[in-house]
mmJSON file of the N, C-alpha and C atoms, coordinates in Angstrom:
{"data_MODEL":{"atom_site":{
"group_PDB":["ATOM","ATOM","ATOM","ATOM","ATOM","ATOM","ATOM","ATOM","ATOM","ATOM","ATOM","ATOM","ATOM","ATOM","ATOM","ATOM","ATOM","ATOM","ATOM","ATOM","ATOM","ATOM","ATOM","ATOM","ATOM","ATOM","ATOM","ATOM","ATOM","ATOM","ATOM","ATOM","ATOM","ATOM","ATOM","ATOM","ATOM","ATOM","ATOM","ATOM","ATOM","ATOM","ATOM","ATOM","ATOM","ATOM","ATOM","ATOM","ATOM","ATOM","ATOM","ATOM","ATOM","ATOM","ATOM","ATOM","ATOM","ATOM","ATOM","ATOM","ATOM","ATOM","ATOM","ATOM","ATOM","ATOM","ATOM","ATOM","ATOM","ATOM","ATOM","ATOM","ATOM","ATOM","ATOM","ATOM","ATOM","ATOM","ATOM","ATOM","ATOM","ATOM","ATOM","ATOM","ATOM","ATOM","ATOM","ATOM","ATOM","ATOM","ATOM","ATOM","ATOM","ATOM","ATOM","ATOM","ATOM","ATOM","ATOM","ATOM","ATOM","ATOM","ATOM","ATOM","ATOM","ATOM","ATOM","ATOM","ATOM","ATOM","ATOM","ATOM","ATOM","ATOM","ATOM","ATOM","ATOM","ATOM","ATOM","ATOM","ATOM","ATOM","ATOM","ATOM","ATOM","ATOM","ATOM","ATOM","ATOM","ATOM","ATOM","ATOM","ATOM","ATOM","ATOM","ATOM","ATOM","ATOM","ATOM","ATOM","ATOM","ATOM","ATOM","ATOM","ATOM","ATOM","ATOM","ATOM","ATOM","ATOM","ATOM","ATOM","ATOM","ATOM","ATOM","ATOM","ATOM","ATOM","ATOM","ATOM","ATOM","ATOM","ATOM","ATOM","ATOM","ATOM","ATOM","ATOM","ATOM","ATOM","ATOM","ATOM","ATOM","ATOM","ATOM","ATOM","ATOM","ATOM","ATOM","ATOM","ATOM","ATOM","ATOM","ATOM","ATOM","ATOM","ATOM","ATOM","ATOM","ATOM","ATOM","ATOM","ATOM","ATOM","ATOM","ATOM","ATOM","ATOM","ATOM","ATOM","ATOM","ATOM","ATOM","ATOM","ATOM","ATOM","ATOM","ATOM","ATOM","ATOM","ATOM","ATOM","ATOM","ATOM","ATOM","ATOM","ATOM","ATOM","ATOM","ATOM","ATOM","ATOM","ATOM","ATOM","ATOM","ATOM","ATOM","ATOM","ATOM","ATOM","ATOM","ATOM","ATOM","ATOM","ATOM","ATOM","ATOM","ATOM","ATOM","ATOM"],
"id":[1,2,3,4,5,6,7,8,9,10,11,12,13,14,15,16,17,18,19,20,21,22,23,24,25,26,27,28,29,30,31,32,33,34,35,36,37,38,39,40,41,42,43,44,45,46,47,48,49,50,51,52,53,54,55,56,57,58,59,60,61,62,63,64,65,66,67,68,69,70,71,72,73,74,75,76,77,78,79,80,81,82,83,84,85,86,87,88,89,90,91,92,93,94,95,96,97,98,99,100,101,102,103,104,105,106,107,108,109,110,111,112,113,114,115,116,117,118,119,120,121,122,123,124,125,126,127,128,129,130,131,132,133,134,135,136,137,138,139,140,141,142,143,144,145,146,147,148,149,150,151,152,153,154,155,156,157,158,159,160,161,162,163,164,165,166,167,168,169,170,171,172,173,174,175,176,177,178,179,180,181,182,183,184,185,186,187,188,189,190,191,192,193,194,195,196,197,198,199,200,201,202,203,204,205,206,207,208,209,210,211,212,213,214,215,216,217,218,219,220,221,222,223,224,225,226,227,228,229,230,231,232,233,234,235,236,237,238,239,240],
"type_symbol":["N","C","C","N","C","C","N","C","C","N","C","C","N","C","C","N","C","C","N","C","C","N","C","C","N","C","C","N","C","C","N","C","C","N","C","C","N","C","C","N","C","C","N","C","C","N","C","C","N","C","C","N","C","C","N","C","C","N","C","C","N","C","C","N","C","C","N","C","C","N","C","C","N","C","C","N","C","C","N","C","C","N","C","C","N","C","C","N","C","C","N","C","C","N","C","C","N","C","C","N","C","C","N","C","C","N","C","C","N","C","C","N","C","C","N","C","C","N","C","C","N","C","C","N","C","C","N","C","C","N","C","C","N","C","C","N","C","C","N","C","C","N","C","C","N","C","C","N","C","C","N","C","C","N","C","C","N","C","C","N","C","C","N","C","C","N","C","C","N","C","C","N","C","C","N","C","C","N","C","C","N","C","C","N","C","C","N","C","C","N","C","C","N","C","C","N","C","C","N","C","C","N","C","C","N","C","C","N","C","C","N","C","C","N","C","C","N","C","C","N","C","C","N","C","C","N","C","C","N","C","C","N","C","C","N","C","C","N","C","C"],
"label_atom_id":["N","CA","C","N","CA","C","N","CA","C","N","CA","C","N","CA","C","N","CA","C","N","CA","C","N","CA","C","N","CA","C","N","CA","C","N","CA","C","N","CA","C","N","CA","C","N","CA","C","N","CA","C","N","CA","C","N","CA","C","N","CA","C","N","CA","C","N","CA","C","N","CA","C","N","CA","C","N","CA","C","N","CA","C","N","CA","C","N","CA","C","N","CA","C","N","CA","C","N","CA","C","N","CA","C","N","CA","C","N","CA","C","N","CA","C","N","CA","C","N","CA","C","N","CA","C","N","CA","C","N","CA","C","N","CA","C","N","CA","C","N","CA","C","N","CA","C","N","CA","C","N","CA","C","N","CA","C","N","CA","C","N","CA","C","N","CA","C","N","CA","C","N","CA","C","N","CA","C","N","CA","C","N","CA","C","N","CA","C","N","CA","C","N","CA","C","N","CA","C","N","CA","C","N","CA","C","N","CA","C","N","CA","C","N","CA","C","N","CA","C","N","CA","C","N","CA","C","N","CA","C","N","CA","C","N","CA","C","N","CA","C","N","CA","C","N","CA","C","N","CA","C","N","CA","C","N","CA","C","N","CA","C","N","CA","C","N","CA","C","N","CA","C","N","CA","C","N","CA","C"],
"label_alt_id":[null,null,null,null,null,null,null,null,null,null,null,null,null,null,null,null,null,null,null,null,null,null,null,null,null,null,null,null,null,null,null,null,null,null,null,null,null,null,null,null,null,null,null,null,null,null,null,null,null,null,null,null,null,null,null,null,null,null,null,null,null,null,null,null,null,null,null,null,null,null,null,null,null,null,null,null,null,null,null,null,null,null,null,null,null,null,null,null,null,null,null,null,null,null,null,null,null,null,null,null,null,null,null,null,null,null,null,null,null,null,null,null,null,null,null,null,null,null,null,null,null,null,null,null,null,null,null,null,null,null,null,null,null,null,null,null,null,null,null,null,null,null,null,null,null,null,null,null,null,null,null,null,null,null,null,null,null,null,null,null,null,null,null,null,null,null,null,null,null,null,null,null,null,null,null,null,null,null,null,null,null,null,null,null,null,null,null,null,null,null,null,null,null,null,null,null,null,null,null,null,null,null,null,null,null,null,null,null,null,null,null,null,null,null,null,null,null,null,null,null,null,null,null,null,null,null,null,null,null,null,null,null,null,null,null,null,null,null,null,null],
"label_comp_id":["MET","MET","MET","GLU","GLU","GLU","ILE","ILE","ILE","ASN","ASN","ASN","GLY","GLY","GLY","TYR","TYR","TYR","GLY","GLY","GLY","LEU","LEU","LEU","VAL","VAL","VAL","LYS","LYS","LYS","PRO","PRO","PRO","LYS","LYS","LYS","VAL","VAL","VAL","ILE","ILE","ILE","ASP","ASP","ASP","ALA","ALA","ALA","ASN","ASN","ASN","GLY","GLY","GLY","LYS","LYS","LYS","GLU","GLU","GLU","ARG","ARG","ARG","TYR","TYR","TYR","GLN","GLN","GLN","TYR","TYR","TYR","PRO","PRO","PRO","VAL","VAL","VAL","GLU","GLU","GLU","GLU","GLU","GLU","PHE","PHE","PHE","TRP","TRP","TRP","GLN","GLN","GLN","MET","MET","MET","VAL","VAL","VAL","LYS","LYS","LYS","GLU","GLU","GLU","LYS","LYS","LYS","ILE","ILE","ILE","ASP","ASP","ASP","GLN","GLN","GLN","GLY","GLY","GLY","LYS","LYS","LYS","LYS","LYS","LYS","VAL","VAL","VAL","LYS","LYS","LYS","VAL","VAL","VAL","ILE","ILE","ILE","CYS","CYS","CYS","ASN","ASN","ASN","SER","SER","SER","ASP","ASP","ASP","ALA","ALA","ALA","HIS","HIS","HIS","GLN","GLN","GLN","PRO","PRO","PRO","PHE","PHE","PHE","GLN","GLN","GLN","VAL","VAL","VAL","ILE","ILE","ILE","ASP","ASP","ASP","ASN","ASN","ASN","ALA","ALA","ALA","GLN","GLN","GLN","ILE","ILE","ILE","ALA","ALA","ALA","ARG","ARG","ARG","ASP","ASP","ASP","TYR","TYR","TYR","ALA","ALA","ALA","LEU","LEU","LEU","ASN","ASN","ASN","LEU","LEU","LEU","GLY","GLY","GLY","ILE","ILE","ILE","THR","THR","THR","PRO","PRO","PRO","ILE","ILE","ILE","ASP","ASP","ASP","THR","THR","THR","ILE","ILE","ILE","PHE","PHE","PHE"],
"label_asym_id":["A","A","A","A","A","A","A","A","A","A","A","A","A","A","A","A","A","A","A","A","A","A","A","A","A","A","A","A","A","A","A","A","A","A","A","A","A","A","A","A","A","A","A","A","A","A","A","A","A","A","A","A","A","A","A","A","A","A","A","A","A","A","A","A","A","A","A","A","A","A","A","A","A","A","A","A","A","A","A","A","A","A","A","A","A","A","A","A","A","A","A","A","A","A","A","A","A","A","A","A","A","A","A","A","A","A","A","A","A","A","A","A","A","A","A","A","A","A","A","A","A","A","A","A","A","A","A","A","A","A","A","A","A","A","A","A","A","A","A","A","A","A","A","A","A","A","A","A","A","A","A","A","A","A","A","A","A","A","A","A","A","A","A","A","A","A","A","A","A","A","A","A","A","A","A","A","A","A","A","A","A","A","A","A","A","A","A","A","A","A","A","A","A","A","A","A","A","A","A","A","A","A","A","A","A","A","A","A","A","A","A","A","A","A","A","A","A","A","A","A","A","A","A","A","A","A","A","A","A","A","A","A","A","A","A","A","A","A","A","A"],
"label_entity_id":["1","1","1","1","1","1","1","1","1","1","1","1","1","1","1","1","1","1","1","1","1","1","1","1","1","1","1","1","1","1","1","1","1","1","1","1","1","1","1","1","1","1","1","1","1","1","1","1","1","1","1","1","1","1","1","1","1","1","1","1","1","1","1","1","1","1","1","1","1","1","1","1","1","1","1","1","1","1","1","1","1","1","1","1","1","1","1","1","1","1","1","1","1","1","1","1","1","1","1","1","1","1","1","1","1","1","1","1","1","1","1","1","1","1","1","1","1","1","1","1","1","1","1","1","1","1","1","1","1","1","1","1","1","1","1","1","1","1","1","1","1","1","1","1","1","1","1","1","1","1","1","1","1","1","1","1","1","1","1","1","1","1","1","1","1","1","1","1","1","1","1","1","1","1","1","1","1","1","1","1","1","1","1","1","1","1","1","1","1","1","1","1","1","1","1","1","1","1","1","1","1","1","1","1","1","1","1","1","1","1","1","1","1","1","1","1","1","1","1","1","1","1","1","1","1","1","1","1","1","1","1","1","1","1","1","1","1","1","1","1"],
"label_seq_id":[1,1,1,2,2,2,3,3,3,4,4,4,5,5,5,6,6,6,7,7,7,8,8,8,9,9,9,10,10,10,11,11,11,12,12,12,13,13,13,14,14,14,15,15,15,16,16,16,17,17,17,18,18,18,19,19,19,20,20,20,21,21,21,22,22,22,23,23,23,24,24,24,25,25,25,26,26,26,27,27,27,28,28,28,29,29,29,30,30,30,31,31,31,32,32,32,33,33,33,34,34,34,35,35,35,36,36,36,37,37,37,38,38,38,39,39,39,40,40,40,41,41,41,42,42,42,43,43,43,44,44,44,45,45,45,46,46,46,47,47,47,48,48,48,49,49,49,50,50,50,51,51,51,52,52,52,53,53,53,54,54,54,55,55,55,56,56,56,57,57,57,58,58,58,59,59,59,60,60,60,61,61,61,62,62,62,63,63,63,64,64,64,65,65,65,66,66,66,67,67,67,68,68,68,69,69,69,70,70,70,71,71,71,72,72,72,73,73,73,74,74,74,75,75,75,76,76,76,77,77,77,78,78,78,79,79,79,80,80,80],
"pdbx_PDB_ins_code":[null,null,null,null,null,null,null,null,null,null,null,null,null,null,null,null,null,null,null,null,null,null,null,null,null,null,null,null,null,null,null,null,null,null,null,null,null,null,null,null,null,null,null,null,null,null,null,null,null,null,null,null,null,null,null,null,null,null,null,null,null,null,null,null,null,null,null,null,null,null,null,null,null,null,null,null,null,null,null,null,null,null,null,null,null,null,null,null,null,null,null,null,null,null,null,null,null,null,null,null,null,null,null,null,null,null,null,null,null,null,null,null,null,null,null,null,null,null,null,null,null,null,null,null,null,null,null,null,null,null,null,null,null,null,null,null,null,null,null,null,null,null,null,null,null,null,null,null,null,null,null,null,null,null,null,null,null,null,null,null,null,null,null,null,null,null,null,null,null,null,null,null,null,null,null,null,null,null,null,null,null,null,null,null,null,null,null,null,null,null,null,null,null,null,null,null,null,null,null,null,null,null,null,null,null,null,null,null,null,null,null,null,null,null,null,null,null,null,null,null,null,null,null,null,null,null,null,null,null,null,null,null,null,null,null,null,null,null,null,null],
"Cartn_x":[172.94,172.084,172.443,172.224,172.611,171.413,171.335,170.415,171.261,170.932,171.687,171.006,171.678,171.1,170.937,171.629,171.509,170.071,169.391,168.001,167.062,167.482,166.652,166.752,167.717,167.862,167.531,167.291,166.89,165.398,164.945,163.506,162.671,161.533,160.644,159.956,159.413,158.688,157.275,156.419,155.057,155.001,154.542,154.485,153.222,153.035,151.903,150.559,150.551,149.31,149.089,149.955,149.823,150.383,151.107,151.679,153.106,153.429,154.782,155.7,156.88,157.839,159.251,160.208,161.612,161.876,162.811,163.209,163.774,164.57,165.11,165.639,165.668,165.213,163.684,163.206,161.769,161.313,160.459,160.08,159.438,158.601,157.94,158.963,160.044,161.11,161.73,162.048,162.688,161.755,160.46,159.507,159.539,159.706,159.841,161.127,162.198,163.457,163.25,162.574,162.307,161.514,160.531,159.75,160.649,161.582,162.516,163.389,163.849,164.657,163.83,162.577,161.695,161.436,161.521,161.341,162.621,163.674,164.92,165.958,165.673,166.667,167.804,169.009,170.174,170.421,170.194,170.359,171.302,172.378,173.289,172.91,172.692,172.304,173.378,173.861,174.798,174.13,174.62,174.111,175.26,174.992,176.022,175.392,176.172,175.617,176.488,175.831,176.516,176.796,177.748,178.039,178.67,178.38,178.997,179.959,179.898,180.818,181.241,182.482,182.953,182.076,181.607,180.81,179.502,179.023,177.749,177.808,178.969,179.077,178.602,179.201,178.846,177.45,177.148,175.831,174.701,174.794,173.723,173.706,174.856,174.895,174.22,174.382,173.701,172.194,171.771,170.343,169.82,170.598,170.208,170.1,171.028,170.995,169.726,169.371,168.141,166.919,166.93,165.844,165.7,166.826,166.804,166.262,166.775,166.331,164.848,164.335,162.902,162.042,162.603,161.882,162.079,162.905,163.172,164.287,165.102,166.239,167.506,168.312,169.57,170.695,171.295,172.4,173.646,174.553,175.801,176.591,177.58,178.371,178.901,178.956,179.461,180.57,181.204,182.324,181.902,180.631,180.235,179.434],
"Cartn_y":[86.582,86.594,87.818,87.737,88.823,89.396,90.71,91.411,91.892,91.422,91.76,92.929,94.069,95.273,95.282,94.394,94.395,94.115,93.252,92.944,94.128,95.118,96.296,97.322,97.146,98.074,97.414,96.114,95.407,95.664,95.438,95.604,94.694,95.215,94.42,93.344,92.355,91.257,91.21,90.471,90.252,88.864,88.792,87.5,86.735,85.566,84.695,85.342,86.317,87.006,88.275,88.507,89.678,90.947,90.806,91.959,92.206,93.465,93.816,93.769,93.188,93.084,93.056,93.259,93.105,91.645,91.394,90.022,89.396,90.136,89.81,91.101,91.239,90.329,90.22,89.125,88.892,89.43,90.457,91.155,90.244,89.306,88.418,87.616,87.203,86.485,87.384,88.619,89.528,89.961,89.956,90.21,89.072,87.834,86.695,86.815,87.254,87.47,88.524,89.613,90.674,90.144,89.286,88.684,87.891,87.125,86.349,87.276,88.366,89.341,89.922,90.264,90.827,89.836,88.546,87.505,87.25,87.995,87.866,86.97,86.463,85.64,86.537,86.049,86.803,86.469,87.445,87.276,88.37,87.977,88.947,89.134,90.383,90.718,91.633,91.279,92.144,92.638,93.754,94.325,94.338,93.805,93.608,93.789,93.556,93.65,92.926,92.284,91.878,93.175,93.153,94.381,94.071,94.928,94.837,95.994,96.975,98.106,98.338,98.72,98.88,99.796,100.912,101.838,101.221,100.21,99.593,98.843,98.375,97.609,98.467,99.632,100.494,101.084,101.582,102.191,101.217,100.008,99.033,98.48,98.382,97.952,98.995,100.258,101.311,101.235,100.923,100.729,99.553,98.483,97.32,97.694,98.525,98.964,99.768,100.665,101.44,100.525,99.506,98.53,97.841,97.401,96.743,97.679,98.885,99.841,100.151,100.224,100.47,99.329,98.135,96.99,96.869,97.754,97.691,96.741,96.379,95.49,96.336,96.19,96.921,95.984,96.238,95.375,95.591,94.631,94.786,95.946,96.425,97.572,97.353,98.441,98.413,99.426,99.447,100.347,101.701,101.893,103.196,103.96],
"Cartn_z":[198.679,197.551,196.719,195.428,194.529,193.782,193.783,192.889,191.719,190.536,189.338,188.636,188.611,188.051,186.547,185.856,184.397,183.959,184.683,184.348,184.521,185.304,185.543,184.419,183.529,182.406,181.062,181.088,179.871,179.611,178.392,178.12,179.024,179.464,180.304,179.469,180.157,179.518,180.081,179.426,179.898,180.531,181.79,182.468,182.077,182.662,182.312,182.636,183.539,183.908,183.089,182.117,181.273,181.888,182.994,183.686,183.189,182.955,182.549,183.773,183.588,184.695,184.144,185.076,184.696,184.36,183.453,183.17,184.448,185.136,186.456,187.034,188.298,189.349,189.368,189.922,190.022,191.381,191.334,192.559,193.598,193.169,194.13,194.93,194.284,194.99,196.054,195.678,196.618,197.728,197.475,198.559,199.572,199.096,200.017,200.833,200.194,200.907,201.992,201.655,202.622,203.803,203.554,204.64,205.583,205.028,205.856,206.693,206.086,206.818,207.964,207.682,208.701,209.835,209.544,210.559,211.347,211.044,211.782,211.143,209.955,209.252,208.787,208.917,208.471,206.996,206.161,204.722,204.237,203.593,202.998,201.541,201.172,199.807,199.226,198.064,197.349,196.073,195.589,194.345,193.351,192.179,191.18,189.81,188.766,187.427,186.418,185.457,184.245,183.499,182.609,181.872,180.53,179.58,178.267,178.038,178.931,178.938,180.388,180.642,182.029,182.887,182.332,183.141,183.603,182.883,183.238,184.565,184.941,186.188,187.357,187.529,188.648,188.467,187.27,187.04,187.354,186.821,187.024,188.441,189.073,190.471,191.356,191.034,191.793,191.579,190.367,190.091,190.913,190.998,191.806,193.278,193.746,195.148,195.414,194.51,194.661,194.679,193.831,193.787,195.144,195.697,197.006,198.077,198.116,199.131,199.003,197.773,197.565,198.09,198.145,198.702,200.211,200.773,202.209,202.564,201.588,201.804,201.796,202.844,202.895,202.473,201.321,200.883,201.745,201.68,202.427,201.832,202.57,202.127,200.724,199.999,198.634,198.491,197.344,197.146,196.605,196.284,195.773,196.782],
"occupancy":[1.0,1.0,1.0,1.0,1.0,1.0,1.0,1.0,1.0,1.0,1.0,1.0,1.0,1.0,1.0,1.0,1.0,1.0,1.0,1.0,1.0,1.0,1.0,1.0,1.0,1.0,1.0,1.0,1.0,1.0,1.0,1.0,1.0,1.0,1.0,1.0,1.0,1.0,1.0,1.0,1.0,1.0,1.0,1.0,1.0,1.0,1.0,1.0,1.0,1.0,1.0,1.0,1.0,1.0,1.0,1.0,1.0,1.0,1.0,1.0,1.0,1.0,1.0,1.0,1.0,1.0,1.0,1.0,1.0,1.0,1.0,1.0,1.0,1.0,1.0,1.0,1.0,1.0,1.0,1.0,1.0,1.0,1.0,1.0,1.0,1.0,1.0,1.0,1.0,1.0,1.0,1.0,1.0,1.0,1.0,1.0,1.0,1.0,1.0,1.0,1.0,1.0,1.0,1.0,1.0,1.0,1.0,1.0,1.0,1.0,1.0,1.0,1.0,1.0,1.0,1.0,1.0,1.0,1.0,1.0,1.0,1.0,1.0,1.0,1.0,1.0,1.0,1.0,1.0,1.0,1.0,1.0,1.0,1.0,1.0,1.0,1.0,1.0,1.0,1.0,1.0,1.0,1.0,1.0,1.0,1.0,1.0,1.0,1.0,1.0,1.0,1.0,1.0,1.0,1.0,1.0,1.0,1.0,1.0,1.0,1.0,1.0,1.0,1.0,1.0,1.0,1.0,1.0,1.0,1.0,1.0,1.0,1.0,1.0,1.0,1.0,1.0,1.0,1.0,1.0,1.0,1.0,1.0,1.0,1.0,1.0,1.0,1.0,1.0,1.0,1.0,1.0,1.0,1.0,1.0,1.0,1.0,1.0,1.0,1.0,1.0,1.0,1.0,1.0,1.0,1.0,1.0,1.0,1.0,1.0,1.0,1.0,1.0,1.0,1.0,1.0,1.0,1.0,1.0,1.0,1.0,1.0,1.0,1.0,1.0,1.0,1.0,1.0,1.0,1.0,1.0,1.0,1.0,1.0,1.0,1.0,1.0,1.0,1.0,1.0],
"B_iso_or_equiv":[0.0,0.0,0.0,0.0,0.0,0.0,0.0,0.0,0.0,0.0,0.0,0.0,0.0,0.0,0.0,0.0,0.0,0.0,0.0,0.0,0.0,0.0,0.0,0.0,0.0,0.0,0.0,0.0,0.0,0.0,0.0,0.0,0.0,0.0,0.0,0.0,0.0,0.0,0.0,0.0,0.0,0.0,0.0,0.0,0.0,0.0,0.0,0.0,0.0,0.0,0.0,0.0,0.0,0.0,0.0,0.0,0.0,0.0,0.0,0.0,0.0,0.0,0.0,0.0,0.0,0.0,0.0,0.0,0.0,0.0,0.0,0.0,0.0,0.0,0.0,0.0,0.0,0.0,0.0,0.0,0.0,0.0,0.0,0.0,0.0,0.0,0.0,0.0,0.0,0.0,0.0,0.0,0.0,0.0,0.0,0.0,0.0,0.0,0.0,0.0,0.0,0.0,0.0,0.0,0.0,0.0,0.0,0.0,0.0,0.0,0.0,0.0,0.0,0.0,0.0,0.0,0.0,0.0,0.0,0.0,0.0,0.0,0.0,0.0,0.0,0.0,0.0,0.0,0.0,0.0,0.0,0.0,0.0,0.0,0.0,0.0,0.0,0.0,0.0,0.0,0.0,0.0,0.0,0.0,0.0,0.0,0.0,0.0,0.0,0.0,0.0,0.0,0.0,0.0,0.0,0.0,0.0,0.0,0.0,0.0,0.0,0.0,0.0,0.0,0.0,0.0,0.0,0.0,0.0,0.0,0.0,0.0,0.0,0.0,0.0,0.0,0.0,0.0,0.0,0.0,0.0,0.0,0.0,0.0,0.0,0.0,0.0,0.0,0.0,0.0,0.0,0.0,0.0,0.0,0.0,0.0,0.0,0.0,0.0,0.0,0.0,0.0,0.0,0.0,0.0,0.0,0.0,0.0,0.0,0.0,0.0,0.0,0.0,0.0,0.0,0.0,0.0,0.0,0.0,0.0,0.0,0.0,0.0,0.0,0.0,0.0,0.0,0.0,0.0,0.0,0.0,0.0,0.0,0.0,0.0,0.0,0.0,0.0,0.0,0.0],
"pdbx_formal_charge":[null,null,null,null,null,null,null,null,null,null,null,null,null,null,null,null,null,null,null,null,null,null,null,null,null,null,null,null,null,null,null,null,null,null,null,null,null,null,null,null,null,null,null,null,null,null,null,null,null,null,null,null,null,null,null,null,null,null,null,null,null,null,null,null,null,null,null,null,null,null,null,null,null,null,null,null,null,null,null,null,null,null,null,null,null,null,null,null,null,null,null,null,null,null,null,null,null,null,null,null,null,null,null,null,null,null,null,null,null,null,null,null,null,null,null,null,null,null,null,null,null,null,null,null,null,null,null,null,null,null,null,null,null,null,null,null,null,null,null,null,null,null,null,null,null,null,null,null,null,null,null,null,null,null,null,null,null,null,null,null,null,null,null,null,null,null,null,null,null,null,null,null,null,null,null,null,null,null,null,null,null,null,null,null,null,null,null,null,null,null,null,null,null,null,null,null,null,null,null,null,null,null,null,null,null,null,null,null,null,null,null,null,null,null,null,null,null,null,null,null,null,null,null,null,null,null,null,null,null,null,null,null,null,null,null,null,null,null,null,null],
"auth_seq_id":[1,1,1,2,2,2,3,3,3,4,4,4,5,5,5,6,6,6,7,7,7,8,8,8,9,9,9,10,10,10,11,11,11,12,12,12,13,13,13,14,14,14,15,15,15,16,16,16,17,17,17,18,18,18,19,19,19,20,20,20,21,21,21,22,22,22,23,23,23,24,24,24,25,25,25,26,26,26,27,27,27,28,28,28,29,29,29,30,30,30,31,31,31,32,32,32,33,33,33,34,34,34,35,35,35,36,36,36,37,37,37,38,38,38,39,39,39,40,40,40,41,41,41,42,42,42,43,43,43,44,44,44,45,45,45,46,46,46,47,47,47,48,48,48,49,49,49,50,50,50,51,51,51,52,52,52,53,53,53,54,54,54,55,55,55,56,56,56,57,57,57,58,58,58,59,59,59,60,60,60,61,61,61,62,62,62,63,63,63,64,64,64,65,65,65,66,66,66,67,67,67,68,68,68,69,69,69,70,70,70,71,71,71,72,72,72,73,73,73,74,74,74,75,75,75,76,76,76,77,77,77,78,78,78,79,79,79,80,80,80],
"auth_comp_id":["MET","MET","MET","GLU","GLU","GLU","ILE","ILE","ILE","ASN","ASN","ASN","GLY","GLY","GLY","TYR","TYR","TYR","GLY","GLY","GLY","LEU","LEU","LEU","VAL","VAL","VAL","LYS","LYS","LYS","PRO","PRO","PRO","LYS","LYS","LYS","VAL","VAL","VAL","ILE","ILE","ILE","ASP","ASP","ASP","ALA","ALA","ALA","ASN","ASN","ASN","GLY","GLY","GLY","LYS","LYS","LYS","GLU","GLU","GLU","ARG","ARG","ARG","TYR","TYR","TYR","GLN","GLN","GLN","TYR","TYR","TYR","PRO","PRO","PRO","VAL","VAL","VAL","GLU","GLU","GLU","GLU","GLU","GLU","PHE","PHE","PHE","TRP","TRP","TRP","GLN","GLN","GLN","MET","MET","MET","VAL","VAL","VAL","LYS","LYS","LYS","GLU","GLU","GLU","LYS","LYS","LYS","ILE","ILE","ILE","ASP","ASP","ASP","GLN","GLN","GLN","GLY","GLY","GLY","LYS","LYS","LYS","LYS","LYS","LYS","VAL","VAL","VAL","LYS","LYS","LYS","VAL","VAL","VAL","ILE","ILE","ILE","CYS","CYS","CYS","ASN","ASN","ASN","SER","SER","SER","ASP","ASP","ASP","ALA","ALA","ALA","HIS","HIS","HIS","GLN","GLN","GLN","PRO","PRO","PRO","PHE","PHE","PHE","GLN","GLN","GLN","VAL","VAL","VAL","ILE","ILE","ILE","ASP","ASP","ASP","ASN","ASN","ASN","ALA","ALA","ALA","GLN","GLN","GLN","ILE","ILE","ILE","ALA","ALA","ALA","ARG","ARG","ARG","ASP","ASP","ASP","TYR","TYR","TYR","ALA","ALA","ALA","LEU","LEU","LEU","ASN","ASN","ASN","LEU","LEU","LEU","GLY","GLY","GLY","ILE","ILE","ILE","THR","THR","THR","PRO","PRO","PRO","ILE","ILE","ILE","ASP","ASP","ASP","THR","THR","THR","ILE","ILE","ILE","PHE","PHE","PHE"],
"auth_asym_id":["A","A","A","A","A","A","A","A","A","A","A","A","A","A","A","A","A","A","A","A","A","A","A","A","A","A","A","A","A","A","A","A","A","A","A","A","A","A","A","A","A","A","A","A","A","A","A","A","A","A","A","A","A","A","A","A","A","A","A","A","A","A","A","A","A","A","A","A","A","A","A","A","A","A","A","A","A","A","A","A","A","A","A","A","A","A","A","A","A","A","A","A","A","A","A","A","A","A","A","A","A","A","A","A","A","A","A","A","A","A","A","A","A","A","A","A","A","A","A","A","A","A","A","A","A","A","A","A","A","A","A","A","A","A","A","A","A","A","A","A","A","A","A","A","A","A","A","A","A","A","A","A","A","A","A","A","A","A","A","A","A","A","A","A","A","A","A","A","A","A","A","A","A","A","A","A","A","A","A","A","A","A","A","A","A","A","A","A","A","A","A","A","A","A","A","A","A","A","A","A","A","A","A","A","A","A","A","A","A","A","A","A","A","A","A","A","A","A","A","A","A","A","A","A","A","A","A","A","A","A","A","A","A","A","A","A","A","A","A","A"],
"auth_atom_id":["N","CA","C","N","CA","C","N","CA","C","N","CA","C","N","CA","C","N","CA","C","N","CA","C","N","CA","C","N","CA","C","N","CA","C","N","CA","C","N","CA","C","N","CA","C","N","CA","C","N","CA","C","N","CA","C","N","CA","C","N","CA","C","N","CA","C","N","CA","C","N","CA","C","N","CA","C","N","CA","C","N","CA","C","N","CA","C","N","CA","C","N","CA","C","N","CA","C","N","CA","C","N","CA","C","N","CA","C","N","CA","C","N","CA","C","N","CA","C","N","CA","C","N","CA","C","N","CA","C","N","CA","C","N","CA","C","N","CA","C","N","CA","C","N","CA","C","N","CA","C","N","CA","C","N","CA","C","N","CA","C","N","CA","C","N","CA","C","N","CA","C","N","CA","C","N","CA","C","N","CA","C","N","CA","C","N","CA","C","N","CA","C","N","CA","C","N","CA","C","N","CA","C","N","CA","C","N","CA","C","N","CA","C","N","CA","C","N","CA","C","N","CA","C","N","CA","C","N","CA","C","N","CA","C","N","CA","C","N","CA","C","N","CA","C","N","CA","C","N","CA","C","N","CA","C","N","CA","C","N","CA","C","N","CA","C","N","CA","C","N","CA","C","N","CA","C","N","CA","C"],
"pdbx_PDB_model_num":[1,1,1,1,1,1,1,1,1,1,1,1,1,1,1,1,1,1,1,1,1,1,1,1,1,1,1,1,1,1,1,1,1,1,1,1,1,1,1,1,1,1,1,1,1,1,1,1,1,1,1,1,1,1,1,1,1,1,1,1,1,1,1,1,1,1,1,1,1,1,1,1,1,1,1,1,1,1,1,1,1,1,1,1,1,1,1,1,1,1,1,1,1,1,1,1,1,1,1,1,1,1,1,1,1,1,1,1,1,1,1,1,1,1,1,1,1,1,1,1,1,1,1,1,1,1,1,1,1,1,1,1,1,1,1,1,1,1,1,1,1,1,1,1,1,1,1,1,1,1,1,1,1,1,1,1,1,1,1,1,1,1,1,1,1,1,1,1,1,1,1,1,1,1,1,1,1,1,1,1,1,1,1,1,1,1,1,1,1,1,1,1,1,1,1,1,1,1,1,1,1,1,1,1,1,1,1,1,1,1,1,1,1,1,1,1,1,1,1,1,1,1,1,1,1,1,1,1,1,1,1,1,1,1,1,1,1,1,1,1]
}}}
């Protein structure tokens, strides 16, 4: 599964409940993934990013990695 860091640097949106959130990734989805991991399911998570400039690939992927770690998800090894 992929956490795309580009969505973490884009402007936030207001959801149907009036709550501000990232356009993507959707935290509720990743919380469900974390629950499956906690239940012993083997889930591989990578952190990546769309980019419009080369430096954004690594920068945003690192932001995605931090997002995963904050949710208690350990992504697979990365190059940074």
